[in-house]
mmCIF file of the C-alpha atoms, coordinates in Angstrom:
data_MODEL
# 
_entry.id   MODEL 
# 
loop_
_atom_site.group_PDB 
_atom_site.id 
_atom_site.type_symbol 
_atom_site.label_atom_id 
_atom_site.label_alt_id 
_atom_site.label_comp_id 
_atom_site.label_asym_id 
_atom_site.label_entity_id 
_atom_site.label_seq_id 
_atom_site.pdbx_PDB_ins_code 
_atom_site.Cartn_x 
_atom_site.Cartn_y 
_atom_site.Cartn_z 
_atom_site.occupancy 
_atom_site.B_iso_or_equiv 
_atom_site.pdbx_formal_charge 
_atom_site.auth_seq_id 
_atom_site.auth_comp_id 
_atom_site.auth_asym_id 
_atom_site.auth_atom_id 
_atom_site.pdbx_PDB_model_num 
ATOM 1  C CA . MET A 1 1  ? 152.613 102.726 90.161 1.00 0.00 ? 1  MET A CA 1 
ATOM 2  C CA . ASN A 1 2  ? 150.824 99.378  89.887 1.00 0.00 ? 2  ASN A CA 1 
ATOM 3  C CA . ALA A 1 3  ? 150.387 97.337  86.703 1.00 0.00 ? 3  ALA A CA 1 
ATOM 4  C CA . TYR A 1 4  ? 146.802 98.479  86.077 1.00 0.00 ? 4  TYR A CA 1 
ATOM 5  C CA . THR A 1 5  ? 147.755 102.142 86.349 1.00 0.00 ? 5  THR A CA 1 
ATOM 6  C CA . MET A 1 6  ? 150.691 101.655 83.971 1.00 0.00 ? 6  MET A CA 1 
ATOM 7  C CA . ILE A 1 7  ? 148.496 99.849  81.419 1.00 0.00 ? 7  ILE A CA 1 
ATOM 8  C CA . MET A 1 8  ? 145.843 102.556 81.578 1.00 0.00 ? 8  MET A CA 1 
ATOM 9  C CA . HIS A 1 9  ? 148.480 105.268 81.163 1.00 0.00 ? 9  HIS A CA 1 
ATOM 10 C CA . ILE A 1 10 ? 150.005 103.524 78.132 1.00 0.00 ? 10 ILE A CA 1 
ATOM 11 C CA . LYS A 1 11 ? 146.542 102.971 76.640 1.00 0.00 ? 11 LYS A CA 1 
ATOM 12 C CA . LYS A 1 12 ? 145.748 106.667 77.032 1.00 0.00 ? 12 LYS A CA 1 
ATOM 13 C CA . LEU A 1 13 ? 149.017 107.648 75.324 1.00 0.00 ? 13 LEU A CA 1 
ATOM 14 C CA . PHE A 1 14 ? 148.362 105.339 72.362 1.00 0.00 ? 14 PHE A CA 1 
ATOM 15 C CA . ASP A 1 15 ? 144.704 106.399 72.111 1.00 0.00 ? 15 ASP A CA 1 
ATOM 16 C CA . GLU A 1 16 ? 145.766 110.044 71.870 1.00 0.00 ? 16 GLU A CA 1 
ATOM 17 C CA . ALA A 1 17 ? 148.393 109.277 69.225 1.00 0.00 ? 17 ALA A CA 1 
ATOM 18 C CA . SER A 1 18 ? 145.890 107.206 67.249 1.00 0.00 ? 18 SER A CA 1 
ATOM 19 C CA . ARG A 1 19 ? 143.324 109.996 67.459 1.00 0.00 ? 19 ARG A CA 1 
ATOM 20 C CA . ILE A 1 20 ? 145.811 112.528 66.131 1.00 0.00 ? 20 ILE A CA 1 
ATOM 21 C CA . GLU A 1 21 ? 146.794 110.208 63.275 1.00 0.00 ? 21 GLU A CA 1 
ATOM 22 C CA . ARG A 1 22 ? 143.107 109.580 62.433 1.00 0.00 ? 22 ARG A CA 1 
ATOM 23 C CA . TYR A 1 23 ? 142.480 113.325 62.389 1.00 0.00 ? 23 TYR A CA 1 
ATOM 24 C CA . GLU A 1 24 ? 145.457 114.049 60.118 1.00 0.00 ? 24 GLU A CA 1 
ATOM 25 C CA . THR A 1 25 ? 144.555 111.218 57.732 1.00 0.00 ? 25 THR A CA 1 
ATOM 26 C CA . SER A 1 26 ? 140.876 112.191 57.533 1.00 0.00 ? 26 SER A CA 1 
ATOM 27 C CA . LYS A 1 27 ? 141.893 115.805 56.932 1.00 0.00 ? 27 LYS A CA 1 
ATOM 28 C CA . LYS A 1 28 ? 144.068 114.692 54.002 1.00 0.00 ? 28 LYS A CA 1 
ATOM 29 C CA . LEU A 1 29 ? 141.249 112.527 52.660 1.00 0.00 ? 29 LEU A CA 1 
ATOM 30 C CA . PHE A 1 30 ? 138.478 115.116 52.882 1.00 0.00 ? 30 PHE A CA 1 
ATOM 31 C CA . CYS A 1 31 ? 140.618 117.980 51.533 1.00 0.00 ? 31 CYS A CA 1 
ATOM 32 C CA . CYS A 1 32 ? 142.125 116.035 48.646 1.00 0.00 ? 32 CYS A CA 1 
ATOM 33 C CA . LYS A 1 33 ? 141.065 117.271 45.227 1.00 0.00 ? 33 LYS A CA 1 
ATOM 34 C CA . MET A 1 34 ? 142.245 115.964 41.911 1.00 0.00 ? 34 MET A CA 1 
ATOM 35 C CA . THR A 1 35 ? 144.175 118.539 39.918 1.00 0.00 ? 35 THR A CA 1 
ATOM 36 C CA . GLU A 1 36 ? 143.416 119.035 36.262 1.00 0.00 ? 36 GLU A CA 1 
ATOM 37 C CA . GLY A 1 37 ? 145.628 116.967 34.014 1.00 0.00 ? 37 GLY A CA 1 
ATOM 38 C CA . SER A 1 38 ? 146.723 114.552 36.735 1.00 0.00 ? 38 SER A CA 1 
ATOM 39 C CA . SER A 1 39 ? 146.228 110.802 36.601 1.00 0.00 ? 39 SER A CA 1 
ATOM 40 C CA . VAL A 1 40 ? 142.862 109.499 37.790 1.00 0.00 ? 40 VAL A CA 1 
ATOM 41 C CA . ASN A 1 41 ? 144.495 106.185 38.637 1.00 0.00 ? 41 ASN A CA 1 
ATOM 42 C CA . THR A 1 42 ? 147.094 107.820 40.897 1.00 0.00 ? 42 THR A CA 1 
ATOM 43 C CA . TYR A 1 43 ? 144.427 109.952 42.564 1.00 0.00 ? 43 TYR A CA 1 
ATOM 44 C CA . VAL A 1 44 ? 142.092 107.015 43.260 1.00 0.00 ? 44 VAL A CA 1 
ATOM 45 C CA . LEU A 1 45 ? 144.945 104.895 44.643 1.00 0.00 ? 45 LEU A CA 1 
ATOM 46 C CA . LYS A 1 46 ? 145.890 107.769 46.957 1.00 0.00 ? 46 LYS A CA 1 
ATOM 47 C CA . MET A 1 47 ? 142.286 108.044 48.162 1.00 0.00 ? 47 MET A CA 1 
ATOM 48 C CA . ILE A 1 48 ? 142.055 104.287 48.708 1.00 0.00 ? 48 ILE A CA 1 
ATOM 49 C CA . GLY A 1 49 ? 145.270 104.469 50.724 1.00 0.00 ? 49 GLY A CA 1 
ATOM 50 C CA . TYR A 1 50 ? 143.766 107.124 53.018 1.00 0.00 ? 50 TYR A CA 1 
ATOM 51 C CA . ILE A 1 51 ? 140.546 105.120 53.411 1.00 0.00 ? 51 ILE A CA 1 
ATOM 52 C CA . GLU A 1 52 ? 142.440 101.919 54.240 1.00 0.00 ? 52 GLU A CA 1 
ATOM 53 C CA . LYS A 1 53 ? 144.648 103.744 56.741 1.00 0.00 ? 53 LYS A CA 1 
ATOM 54 C CA . LEU A 1 54 ? 141.567 105.149 58.481 1.00 0.00 ? 54 LEU A CA 1 
ATOM 55 C CA . GLY A 1 55 ? 140.163 101.622 58.652 1.00 0.00 ? 55 GLY A CA 1 
ATOM 56 C CA . GLN A 1 56 ? 143.366 100.397 60.282 1.00 0.00 ? 56 GLN A CA 1 
ATOM 57 C CA . LEU A 1 57 ? 143.057 103.211 62.813 1.00 0.00 ? 57 LEU A CA 1 
ATOM 58 C CA . GLY A 1 58 ? 139.512 102.155 63.707 1.00 0.00 ? 58 GLY A CA 1 
ATOM 59 C CA . PHE A 1 59 ? 137.555 104.650 61.590 1.00 0.00 ? 59 PHE A CA 1 
ATOM 60 C CA . VAL A 1 60 ? 135.622 102.436 59.190 1.00 0.00 ? 60 VAL A CA 1 
ATOM 61 C CA . MET A 1 61 ? 133.256 103.854 56.562 1.00 0.00 ? 61 MET A CA 1 
ATOM 62 C CA . ASP A 1 62 ? 130.880 101.659 54.626 1.00 0.00 ? 62 ASP A CA 1 
ATOM 63 C CA . HIS A 1 63 ? 131.625 100.836 50.992 1.00 0.00 ? 63 HIS A CA 1 
ATOM 64 C CA . GLU A 1 64 ? 128.974 103.151 49.524 1.00 0.00 ? 64 GLU A CA 1 
ATOM 65 C CA . LEU A 1 65 ? 130.301 106.125 51.481 1.00 0.00 ? 65 LEU A CA 1 
ATOM 66 C CA . ASN A 1 66 ? 133.836 105.341 50.295 1.00 0.00 ? 66 ASN A CA 1 
ATOM 67 C CA . VAL A 1 67 ? 132.706 105.299 46.657 1.00 0.00 ? 67 VAL A CA 1 
ATOM 68 C CA . ASP A 1 68 ? 130.626 108.456 47.060 1.00 0.00 ? 68 ASP A CA 1 
ATOM 69 C CA . LEU A 1 69 ? 133.546 110.274 48.650 1.00 0.00 ? 69 LEU A CA 1 
ATOM 70 C CA . VAL A 1 70 ? 136.017 109.328 45.918 1.00 0.00 ? 70 VAL A CA 1 
ATOM 71 C CA . LEU A 1 71 ? 133.549 110.305 43.193 1.00 0.00 ? 71 LEU A CA 1 
ATOM 72 C CA . GLN A 1 72 ? 132.700 113.601 44.893 1.00 0.00 ? 72 GLN A CA 1 
ATOM 73 C CA . LEU A 1 73 ? 136.346 114.561 45.224 1.00 0.00 ? 73 LEU A CA 1 
ATOM 74 C CA . LEU A 1 74 ? 136.973 113.798 41.535 1.00 0.00 ? 74 LEU A CA 1 
ATOM 75 C CA . LEU A 1 75 ? 134.883 116.838 40.596 1.00 0.00 ? 75 LEU A CA 1 
# 
C-alpha cells in the first residue's frame, strides 16, 4: 500500500466516524425538549453545547437558525 492509498483510507475512516458523531449530536439536538419544571439556563447551555459540537464537526448553522431552534424547542 502506498502513502496516498493509506492517507485516503485513513481519511475515509475519520470521515465516517465524524459523520456518525454529527448524526448522533444532531439527533440529540433536534429531539431535545425542555421538561416542565427544569432549569431554562441548564437547558439552553445544553443546546448551545450541541450546536457548538456540531460546528466543530463541520456542520455550521447560522446564528438566526440557532436562536430559532433553541426557542422552538423551549415550547
